[in-house]
Structure formats: structure tokens, C-alpha cells
PLY file of the C-alpha trace (Angstrom):
ply
format ascii 1.0
element vertex 335
property float x
property float y
property float z
element edge 334
property int vertex1
property int vertex2
end_header
33.73 -0.63 -5.41
36.58 1.66 -4.26
37.21 2.59 -7.90
33.49 3.27 -8.34
33.35 5.57 -5.31
36.52 7.34 -6.42
35.02 7.88 -9.87
31.84 9.32 -8.39
33.82 11.67 -6.12
36.02 12.81 -9.00
33.09 13.48 -11.31
31.20 15.41 -8.66
34.27 17.51 -7.86
34.76 18.33 -11.54
31.06 19.08 -11.92
30.96 21.33 -8.86
34.18 23.16 -9.68
32.32 25.18 -12.30
29.81 27.58 -10.86
26.37 27.05 -12.43
25.22 30.02 -14.45
21.63 28.89 -14.67
22.05 28.60 -18.43
22.77 25.49 -20.47
25.67 25.14 -22.86
27.39 22.08 -24.28
30.90 22.41 -25.68
32.08 19.28 -27.46
35.05 17.62 -29.12
34.91 14.54 -31.35
37.32 12.58 -33.49
37.12 11.35 -37.06
33.87 13.14 -37.93
33.85 15.08 -41.18
33.54 18.86 -41.26
29.97 19.92 -42.01
28.37 16.94 -40.26
25.21 18.05 -38.46
24.58 17.06 -34.85
21.01 17.03 -33.55
19.66 17.26 -29.99
16.37 15.34 -29.69
13.98 14.78 -26.81
11.54 11.95 -27.54
11.90 12.49 -31.30
11.28 16.23 -30.92
14.14 18.33 -32.29
15.58 20.76 -29.74
18.52 22.19 -31.69
21.21 21.34 -34.23
24.80 22.44 -34.91
27.49 21.79 -37.51
30.77 20.09 -36.56
33.90 21.97 -37.61
37.40 20.63 -36.90
35.86 17.99 -34.61
34.35 20.68 -32.40
30.80 21.84 -31.74
28.85 23.94 -29.27
25.22 24.26 -28.25
23.85 27.30 -26.45
20.22 26.36 -26.20
17.35 27.22 -23.90
16.10 23.99 -22.31
12.38 23.44 -21.82
13.16 21.94 -18.41
16.16 20.79 -16.41
17.29 18.03 -16.08
16.29 16.87 -19.55
17.10 13.50 -21.13
18.09 13.77 -24.79
19.89 11.95 -27.57
22.80 13.71 -29.30
23.11 12.21 -32.79
24.07 12.51 -36.41
21.33 12.31 -39.05
21.83 8.60 -39.73
22.52 7.67 -36.08
26.01 6.47 -37.05
27.08 8.49 -34.00
24.75 8.94 -31.04
24.80 9.33 -27.28
21.98 9.48 -24.72
22.64 12.00 -21.96
21.09 14.20 -19.30
21.27 17.96 -19.85
21.03 20.52 -17.05
21.09 24.31 -16.90
24.85 24.38 -16.39
27.93 24.74 -18.60
28.57 21.20 -19.86
31.37 19.55 -21.83
31.34 16.53 -24.15
34.70 14.87 -24.81
34.93 12.11 -27.42
38.41 13.13 -28.59
39.97 9.84 -27.42
36.92 7.56 -27.36
34.02 6.56 -29.55
31.03 8.91 -29.55
28.83 6.72 -27.32
31.47 6.56 -24.60
32.25 10.28 -24.51
32.99 11.82 -21.11
30.24 14.30 -20.26
30.76 16.75 -17.38
28.48 19.39 -15.86
25.31 17.44 -15.05
24.76 15.64 -11.75
22.17 13.31 -13.32
24.52 12.49 -16.18
27.34 11.75 -13.71
25.12 9.29 -11.87
23.99 7.74 -15.15
27.58 7.27 -16.36
28.70 5.59 -13.16
25.71 3.22 -13.12
26.23 2.38 -16.79
29.89 1.48 -16.24
28.93 -0.77 -13.35
26.20 -2.66 -15.21
27.01 -2.71 -18.93
28.81 -6.08 -18.91
26.31 -7.80 -16.60
23.54 -10.18 -17.72
20.05 -8.72 -17.61
18.94 -10.18 -14.26
22.08 -8.93 -12.51
21.79 -5.53 -14.19
18.19 -5.26 -12.99
19.29 -5.92 -9.41
21.96 -3.19 -9.53
19.56 -0.77 -11.22
16.97 -1.28 -8.49
19.58 -0.79 -5.78
20.42 2.51 -7.47
16.76 3.55 -7.52
16.39 2.68 -3.84
19.53 4.64 -2.87
18.75 7.72 -5.00
15.05 8.54 -4.48
15.65 12.19 -5.40
17.43 11.45 -8.67
15.40 11.96 -11.84
17.49 9.18 -13.39
15.99 6.87 -10.75
12.48 7.87 -11.82
13.41 7.22 -15.45
14.83 3.77 -14.64
11.78 2.73 -12.60
9.43 3.92 -15.37
11.22 1.53 -17.75
11.04 -1.46 -15.38
7.53 -1.15 -13.90
5.91 -3.99 -15.84
8.97 -6.18 -15.22
8.92 -5.53 -11.46
5.15 -5.62 -11.02
2.84 -3.28 -9.16
3.87 -4.13 -5.59
7.64 -3.60 -6.01
7.12 -0.55 -8.23
4.88 1.05 -5.59
7.39 0.26 -2.83
10.14 2.14 -4.69
7.85 4.90 -5.94
6.58 5.67 -2.42
10.14 6.63 -1.39
10.54 9.15 -4.21
10.77 12.87 -3.56
7.64 14.90 -4.37
9.48 16.42 -7.33
10.23 12.97 -8.71
6.64 11.80 -8.22
5.42 14.82 -10.18
7.91 14.36 -13.03
6.84 12.87 -16.36
8.44 9.57 -15.32
6.77 9.67 -11.91
3.39 10.27 -13.53
3.97 7.30 -15.82
4.80 5.06 -12.84
1.79 6.35 -10.91
-0.45 5.62 -13.90
0.85 2.05 -14.06
0.28 1.50 -10.32
-3.26 2.84 -10.64
-4.26 0.90 -13.76
-2.41 -2.40 -13.57
-4.52 -5.52 -12.98
-2.08 -8.07 -14.45
-4.74 -10.70 -15.26
-3.56 -14.31 -15.48
-4.72 -17.41 -17.33
-7.94 -18.51 -15.64
-8.98 -14.93 -14.75
-11.79 -13.00 -16.36
-10.60 -10.41 -18.86
-10.35 -6.76 -17.79
-12.49 -4.48 -19.92
-11.25 -1.17 -21.34
-12.20 1.30 -24.04
-10.05 3.11 -26.58
-10.33 4.97 -29.89
-10.24 3.01 -33.14
-8.62 4.19 -36.37
-11.56 6.50 -37.08
-11.66 8.06 -33.62
-14.72 6.13 -32.41
-14.67 4.41 -29.01
-14.37 0.62 -29.02
-14.67 -1.63 -25.96
-13.22 -5.09 -25.51
-16.61 -6.08 -24.05
-18.22 -5.34 -27.42
-17.00 -8.81 -28.40
-18.59 -10.83 -25.61
-19.75 -14.27 -26.74
-16.83 -14.44 -29.19
-13.44 -16.13 -28.99
-11.18 -13.06 -28.84
-7.45 -12.68 -29.31
-6.40 -9.49 -27.51
-3.28 -8.62 -29.49
-0.62 -6.06 -28.45
1.65 -4.81 -31.25
3.05 -1.71 -32.98
4.09 -0.66 -36.46
7.79 -0.45 -35.51
7.90 -3.90 -33.88
9.70 -6.25 -36.29
8.49 -9.53 -34.75
4.92 -8.17 -34.71
5.00 -7.33 -38.40
6.58 -10.69 -39.21
3.76 -12.49 -37.39
0.95 -10.48 -39.03
0.67 -12.63 -42.22
0.24 -15.76 -40.07
-2.44 -14.07 -37.99
-4.27 -12.89 -41.12
-4.49 -16.50 -42.33
-5.74 -17.65 -38.92
-8.32 -14.86 -38.83
-9.62 -15.77 -42.30
-9.88 -19.43 -41.29
-11.74 -18.96 -38.00
-13.56 -15.62 -38.16
-16.75 -17.14 -39.56
-16.81 -19.54 -36.60
-16.83 -16.70 -34.05
-13.15 -15.78 -33.75
-12.21 -12.09 -33.45
-8.95 -10.16 -33.04
-8.95 -7.00 -30.94
-5.59 -5.33 -31.56
-4.05 -2.65 -29.36
-1.26 -0.66 -30.98
1.55 0.78 -28.87
2.34 3.31 -31.58
2.82 7.02 -30.92
2.23 8.26 -34.46
-1.14 7.65 -36.06
0.26 7.81 -39.59
2.73 4.99 -38.92
-0.01 2.91 -37.31
-2.44 3.37 -40.22
0.22 2.69 -42.87
1.18 -0.58 -41.16
-2.47 -1.68 -41.03
-2.86 -0.94 -44.75
0.44 -2.51 -45.81
-0.11 -5.70 -43.79
-3.79 -5.84 -44.83
-5.06 -6.31 -41.29
-8.86 -6.83 -41.35
-9.62 -6.85 -37.62
-10.53 -4.26 -35.01
-7.74 -1.84 -34.12
-7.46 0.65 -31.22
-4.74 2.86 -29.76
-4.32 5.89 -27.51
-1.00 6.64 -29.30
0.94 6.76 -26.03
3.47 4.05 -26.82
4.40 1.83 -23.88
2.32 4.14 -21.68
-0.77 2.77 -23.45
-3.55 2.31 -20.88
-4.48 -1.23 -21.96
-0.82 -2.22 -21.96
-0.51 -1.02 -18.36
-3.71 -2.81 -17.32
-2.45 -6.12 -18.72
1.18 -5.68 -17.59
2.77 -5.92 -21.03
6.57 -6.21 -20.82
7.32 -6.60 -24.51
5.51 -6.99 -27.81
4.20 -8.95 -29.56
2.04 -10.34 -26.76
-1.56 -11.53 -26.64
-4.33 -13.05 -24.53
-6.83 -15.60 -25.84
-10.25 -15.07 -24.26
-13.07 -17.63 -24.47
-16.80 -17.01 -24.92
-17.27 -16.77 -21.16
-14.70 -13.97 -20.91
-12.02 -16.18 -19.33
-8.38 -15.88 -20.37
-7.40 -19.38 -21.51
-3.93 -18.80 -23.04
-1.26 -16.16 -23.52
1.28 -15.30 -26.20
0.18 -17.87 -28.75
1.88 -17.51 -32.13
1.54 -19.14 -35.53
0.70 -22.83 -35.42
0.32 -22.82 -31.63
-2.64 -20.45 -32.01
-4.14 -22.57 -34.80
-3.88 -25.72 -32.70
-5.57 -24.04 -29.74
-8.40 -22.65 -31.88
-8.96 -26.03 -33.56
-9.25 -27.51 -30.09
-11.79 -25.04 -28.69
-13.85 -23.82 -31.64
-15.95 -26.99 -32.12
-16.73 -26.99 -28.37
-17.51 -23.30 -28.46
-19.99 -23.79 -31.28
-22.10 -26.39 -29.49
-25.52 -25.22 -28.34
0 1
1 2
2 3
3 4
4 5
5 6
6 7
7 8
8 9
9 10
10 11
11 12
12 13
13 14
14 15
15 16
16 17
17 18
18 19
19 20
20 21
21 22
22 23
23 24
24 25
25 26
26 27
27 28
28 29
29 30
30 31
31 32
32 33
33 34
34 35
35 36
36 37
37 38
38 39
39 40
40 41
41 42
42 43
43 44
44 45
45 46
46 47
47 48
48 49
49 50
50 51
51 52
52 53
53 54
54 55
55 56
56 57
57 58
58 59
59 60
60 61
61 62
62 63
63 64
64 65
65 66
66 67
67 68
68 69
69 70
70 71
71 72
72 73
73 74
74 75
75 76
76 77
77 78
78 79
79 80
80 81
81 82
82 83
83 84
84 85
85 86
86 87
87 88
88 89
89 90
90 91
91 92
92 93
93 94
94 95
95 96
96 97
97 98
98 99
99 100
100 101
101 102
102 103
103 104
104 105
105 106
106 107
107 108
108 109
109 110
110 111
111 112
112 113
113 114
114 115
115 116
116 117
117 118
118 119
119 120
120 121
121 122
122 123
123 124
124 125
125 126
126 127
127 128
128 129
129 130
130 131
131 132
132 133
133 134
134 135
135 136
136 137
137 138
138 139
139 140
140 141
141 142
142 143
143 144
144 145
145 146
146 147
147 148
148 149
149 150
150 151
151 152
152 153
153 154
154 155
155 156
156 157
157 158
158 159
159 160
160 161
161 162
162 163
163 164
164 165
165 166
166 167
167 168
168 169
169 170
170 171
171 172
172 173
173 174
174 175
175 176
176 177
177 178
178 179
179 180
180 181
181 182
182 183
183 184
184 185
185 186
186 187
187 188
188 189
189 190
190 191
191 192
192 193
193 194
194 195
195 196
196 197
197 198
198 199
199 200
200 201
201 202
202 203
203 204
204 205
205 206
206 207
207 208
208 209
209 210
210 211
211 212
212 213
213 214
214 215
215 216
216 217
217 218
218 219
219 220
220 221
221 222
222 223
223 224
224 225
225 226
226 227
227 228
228 229
229 230
230 231
231 232
232 233
233 234
234 235
235 236
236 237
237 238
238 239
239 240
240 241
241 242
242 243
243 244
244 245
245 246
246 247
247 248
248 249
249 250
250 251
251 252
252 253
253 254
254 255
255 256
256 257
257 258
258 259
259 260
260 261
261 262
262 263
263 264
264 265
265 266
266 267
267 268
268 269
269 270
270 271
271 272
272 273
273 274
274 275
275 276
276 277
277 278
278 279
279 280
280 281
281 282
282 283
283 284
284 285
285 286
286 287
287 288
288 289
289 290
290 291
291 292
292 293
293 294
294 295
295 296
296 297
297 298
298 299
299 300
300 301
301 302
302 303
303 304
304 305
305 306
306 307
307 308
308 309
309 310
310 311
311 312
312 313
313 314
314 315
315 316
316 317
317 318
318 319
319 320
320 321
321 322
322 323
323 324
324 325
325 326
326 327
327 328
328 329
329 330
330 331
331 332
332 333
333 334
């Protein structure tokens, strides 16, 4: 802990020794990267700027859309990449004696905090890392990095704990993009369990028309959460297609919610996997409204809903889904 506090003090002293100019710059050194290699600055897959590396050196002098701003600095093929926080200050990036991902970045308070937290948690198992991350969020309610971390963990923590931490945030943090995402989760989340009635919602289908889950009342419905870039989801799709073909005529439906952000990727996946069922998405990724309502931590995930609208199972895959449907479909078809 003493080393950790010393590191924080040192980084803050270095950061504060340069007087902020109110303008962003990033001067960098690398090692072993060929001349002419292009480095890109991206924010959520949106290109901000690019430069060419010469003699293992590069520099960005770019106008930021906002500050602080979380970005990824990367080569075209992602063979070298580094996530970092940019601020409207002179910043330096030093990978001259380290690999690219472990470069020392100076000049951003948020990046300093992020580096220290990362060093403390990177070798810990997930449950211990979560504990340390939440302690950080609790101790740094004004840090935008705290808002980012909490936005990632909301569905893992649940509504009550997320709200407890969110309520302590500064007004600026609450109004940030991450704060708005957390607030949306707290507002929408119902986290229905097996034995509960399903929670209805509406969303646009592939043609832009509104579809409701309640449109399929009196059916056995598999509410399926997936996305085109989810490997396990795509691997499971052929099994689900076979199940759908076997049971659809008996009253079985699939209502699929995509956590995609790009409509083209979503539509191409539907076509390539030959998915015949109802599809909806708001193209907001993990900020998808239905995903927040149902408390989805990871995909693929699903809820099996009976003819009375009661959730009777969750996350059934392959043969487990077939066994459950074989068990309930004859009963469901009795008059």
C-alpha cells in the first residue's frame, strides 16, 4: 500500500509540474515499431486522428471533443494498442522500455488514477478485482473513471448497489455519458426472476416497425439476447434454428433482442445464420433498453416464457432447451 501511495504521489507531482495550457497534445516514444506505421486515436470506434511513427516517435496535436476523453491508441491491426484517458493538457506516452500496452502515460489525472488502479488489480481474480474497483468508485466520486467503471458493472452489482454508489457522484459525473447510462439502468431495471411474469417492452424490428414482446401472448416464447459480434451466440444459432423448426408449429416463438450498434452487422448476421424469427434492436449495444430491464450481464442469455406469461427457465442452450420444450409443449397444447 505504501508503494501504491508513493506511486500516486509521484504521478500527481509529475502531472502537476507541467502547467496546463488548455490544449491537448500527446508526444510519444515506442520501441520496435517500423517507420511509416500509422497510429490511430479512436473513441468508441469513431476516428479522432491519426499520425505516422518515425524513428519510434509520434505526436498528436488534436482538438478534443471533450475532456477527459477515453480513447484507444492503436495500430491498424491492433497488434499494438493502449486504452487511455486524454485531457486538455500536454501529455506524454513512453513505451521506449516497455510493451505498448504498459506504456507510462503522464499529463492526465484520470489516466494516472486508471494506471494505479490497473496495477493494483490486474493479477487478482475477478471477484477480488470487483471489490477493489468498487472501493475505488466509492473513494473517488468525482472521478470520471469511477463513472466509467460503475457503468461497466451495473448489471453485475444490481440496481440497489449501483444506486448507492451513483447517488454519491458529483453532478458533473451524473451528467456524463457514463452517468446517464447508469441512471438509465437504475430507472429501467426490473431484473425479473424465474417464477415472475415477464416485463413487456417495445423496440424496432429490422424494418423499423415497432414490435412488442406482448404481441406473442399465448405462445411459448424464448426471449433471446445476442449480437452479431458474440462468438458463442453465433455458434449457438444453428442449434436454435433446428429447435425453432421443430417446435414453431406447436406454438413456440423466438423473440430476439440484438445488442448490436451497427444495423448492417446485425442484418448480415441474420442473413448469414438464416434466422427465421422475430428480431428487434435499438442499436445501443449493452445500453439496450431491454437488456437493462432484464439485467443482462453477458450474452448469450435468454428467458423462456410460458403461455401465461411466466418466466419458467433462463439461459437454456442446445439440448437443454429441447428437453424443456418437449416437457412443456404437450401440456401447453391441451385445451
